[in-house]
MARTI-721372 format. One record per atom (N, C-alpha, C): x, y, z. Coordinates in steps of 0.2 Angstrom, whole numbers, plus 5000, padded with zeros to 4 digits. Example, Ala and Ser with C-alpha at 12.3 -4.5 7.8 and 13.67 -1.06 7.14 Angstrom:
! MARTI-721372
506649725039 506249785039 506649845039 506449895035 506849955036 506450005039 
***
This chain:
! MARTI-721372
564150745274 564750715272 565150775268 565750785270 566150835266 566650795262 566750815256 567250785251 567750825249 568450805249 568950845247 568850855239 569050915237 569050925230 568350945227 567950965231 567250985229 567051055233 566551085230 566251145234 565751125238 565751145245 565351135250 565051195254 564551185257 564251245261 564451225268 564851255272 565051245279 564851295283 564751275290 564651325295 565251345299 565251415300 565851445304 565751425311 566351395314 566351375321 566651435325 567151465322 567451515326 567851565321 567851625323 568251675319 568851705323 569351715319 569951745322 570251795317 570751825319 571151875314 571451845308 571551775309 571851745303 571351715298 570751705301 570251685296 569651645300 569351605296 568751575299 568851495300 568651465305 568751395307 568051365305 568051325300 567351295298 567251225300 566651205301 566451135303 566451095296 567051055295 567051015290 566750945291 566350935296 566050875297 566650815298 566550765293 567050705294 567750725292 567850785289 568550805287 568850845293 568450855298 568750895304 568650965303 569051005306 569051085305 569351105298 569051145295 569251175288 569451245289 570051265288 570251335289 570151375283 569751435283 569651485278 570051545279 570651555276 571051615277 570651685276 570851735280 570551795280 570551825273 571051815269 571151845263 570651825258 570251765260 569751735256 569051765258 569051805263 568451825265 568351905264 567851915260 567751985258 567152015260 566851985265 566252015269 566251985276 565852015280 565851995287 565551935289 565951895292 565651825294 565651825302 565251785304 565151775312 565051695313 565251675319 565051605321 564351585320 564251535317 563551505315 563351525308 563751575304 563551585297 563751525293 563451525287 563651475282 564051505277 564551475274 564951495268 565051445263 565051455257 565251405252 565951405250 566351355251 567051355249 567151285246 567751295242 568051235239 568551205244 568551145245 569051115250 569551075247 570151085249 570751055247 571251045253 571851015252 572351015257 572851065256 573151095261 573651145260 574351105259 574851145259 575551115258 575751075264 575451085270 575551045276 575050985277 574550975272 574150925272 573450935276 573351005278 572751015282 572151035277 571551015279 570951035275 570951115275 570851145269 570851215269 570251235264 569951295265 569451315261 569651375257 569351385251 569451445247 568751465244 568651525243 568051555240 568151555232 568751545230 568851545223 568651485220 568451485213 568151425210 568751405205 568951335207 569451305202 569151295195 569651285191 569451265184 569051195183 569151155188 568851095189 568851065196 568351025197 568350995204 568450915203 568550875208 568650805208 568050775204 568250735199 567750695195 567550735188 567950795187 567750835181 568350835177 568250845170 568750855165 568850925164 569550945163 569651015161 570351015157 570451065153 571051085149 571451125154 572051095156 572451135161 573151145158 573551195160 574151215158 574751195163 575251165160 575851145165 576251205167 576351215173 576651275176 577451255178 577451195180 578151175182 578151095182 578751065181 578950995182 579450985186 579450935191 579950915195 579950835195 580350805200 580450735200 579750695202 579250735205 578650705207 578150695201 578150745196 577750755191 577650825188 577050835185 576950905182 576450935187 576551005188 576051045191 575651085187 574951085187 574551115183 574151175186 574051225182 573651285184 572951265184 572651265190 571851255190 571551305193 571851365193 571551425196 571551445203 571951405207 572051415214 572851425215 572951455221 573651475223 574151405222 573851355225 574251295225 574051255219 574551235215 574451195208 574251125210 573951095205 573751025206 574250975202 574450925205 574950875203 574650825198 575050815193 574850755188 575450715189 575450655193 576050615194 576250585187 576850565187 577150535180 576750475178 576550435183 576150375181 575450385178 575250455179 574550475177 574550515170 575150515167 575250565162 575250515155 574850535151 574750495144 574550545139 574950575135 575750565135 576050605141 576750595141 577150635146 577050705145 576950745150 576850815149 577450855149 577350915145 577950965144 577751025147 578251065150 578151125153 577851175148 577351215150 577051265146 576451235141 576351175141 575851145136 575251135141 574651125137 574051115140 573751045139 573451015143 573250945143 572550935146 572150895142 571450875145 571550825150 571350845156 571450795162 570750785166 570750735170 570250725175 570550735182 570150765186 570450775193 570150715197 570550685201 570350625205 570650635212 570450595217 570650595224 571050535225 571750545226 572150495227 572050455234 571850395233 571650355239 572150355245 572850345243 573350335248 573550405251 573550455248 573750525251 573150565252 572550555249 572050595250 572150665247 572550665242 572750735239 572350735232 572150795230 571850805224 572450795218 572350755213 572850745208 572450755201 572850755196 572550765189 572850705185 572450675180 572650625176 572450635169 572950625164 572850635157 572650565154 572750515158 572550445156 571850435158 571450475154 570750475156 570350405154 570650365150 570250305148 570050265155 570450265160 570350225166 569750255170 569550315168 568950335172 568250325168 568350305162 567750295157 567350235159 566750235157 566250175159 566550105156 566450055160 566649985157 566049955154 565449985154 564849965151 564849975144 564549925140 564449935133 564049995131 564150035127 563750095125 563150065122 562550105124 561850085122 561550145119 561850185115 561550245113 561150225106 560650275105 560250265100 560450305094 560350285088 560550325082 560250395082 560650445081 560450515082 560250545089 560450505094 560350525101 560850585102 560550635105 561050695106 561450685113 562050695112 562550685118 562950745119 563350745125 563750795126 564450775124 564850815121 565550795119 566050845122 566650815123 567250845125 567850825120 568150875116 568650855112 569250835116 569550775114 570050745118 570750735114 570650745108 571250735104 571150725096 571650715093 571650695085 571850625084 571550595079 571850535076 571950545069 572150495065 572250495058 571550505054 571050485057 570350485054 569950545056 570050575062 569650625065 569750645072 569350675075 569450705082 569150645087 569550635092 569350585097 568950625102 568350605104 567950645109 567750595114 567550625120 567250595126 566550605125 566150545125 565450555124 565050545131 564750595133 564450595140 564950585145 565550595144 566050585149 566150515151 565850465147 565850395148 566150345143 566150375137 566450325131 566850365127 567250335122 567650365117 567250365111 567250415107 566950415100 567450455096 567250455089 567650485084 567150535080 567350595079 567050635074 567550645068 567350615062 567750615056 567850675053 568550685051 568650755048 568250775042 567950725038 567550745032 566850765034 566750765041 566050785043 566050855047 566750875048 566850935052 566950995048 566551045049 566651105045 566751175049 567051155055 567351215059 567951185063 568351225065 568951205069 568751185076 569051135078 568951105085 569551105089 569551115095 570151115099 570051065105 570651045108 570650995114 570351035120 569851005123 569551035129 568851065127 568751075121 568151105119 567551065120 566951095123 566351055125 565851075119 565451025117 564951045112 564450985112 563950995108 563450945107 563550905101 563350845101 563450795095 562850745095 562850705090 562350655088 562650595087 562450535089 562650475088 562550445081 563050435077 562950415070 562850335070 563350305074 563350235074 563750205080 563450155083 563850115088 564050055085 564750045084 564949985080 564949925084 565049865081 565049805085 565549795090 566149825089 566749825093 566649875099 566049915099 565949965104 566250035102 566550045097 566750105095 566150145092 566250215093 565650255092 565850315087 565450315082 565450365077 564950425079 565250485078 564850545081 564850595075 564250625075 564150685070 564050755075 564250805072 564150865076 563450895074 563250875068 562550905065 562150845063 561550845063 561050795060 561050805053 561050755049 561050755042 560450805040 560650845035 560150895033 560150965036 560550965042 560651025046 561251065044 561651045039 562251075038 562151145035 562751185035 562751255033 562551255026 562051305024 561851315018 562251375015 562551365009 562951415006 562551465002 
***
């Protein structure tokens, strides 16, 4: 099964001067432009490509690696804004759209935002959303005290940095426990300090006793 917005290994059905026509299985034929091919390919060869829809809505492959794939979080910069939404630079020629109803907060040209890429069910186009709460787990957190977790810095609050915990829950790293500068989109390790009764999670960047020695 081939999935839009992901990197897949596909087989070449046919070669032409314009590029390669790949077997996209349930997606149908996937076109890989000749400018994306820097080595000799023949029918029957396999090639690893990222699959997306071109401006005409046709499945297209690229050998370039985007900054994020569908289901992943990334810090992306706004390149343009129009009546449809904001267009973000994700490392490919065609920018990715963040529709207005998926912007939280409303995006501004030239600014960068933490977003999650998703596949729009209606249009089957890859889109970006900064309203990432909708993608988090609905299950109650069951972390153990001092359990090591993966963090993504998502923003700031009055008390500390808001972080995504294992890309599944929201946590807070309090300012008075942070001894280095953090920035939105930064990935780092952390440790569960406490899971509160309301489900909110307190997180430490270092275990007690592991702090910097002066």
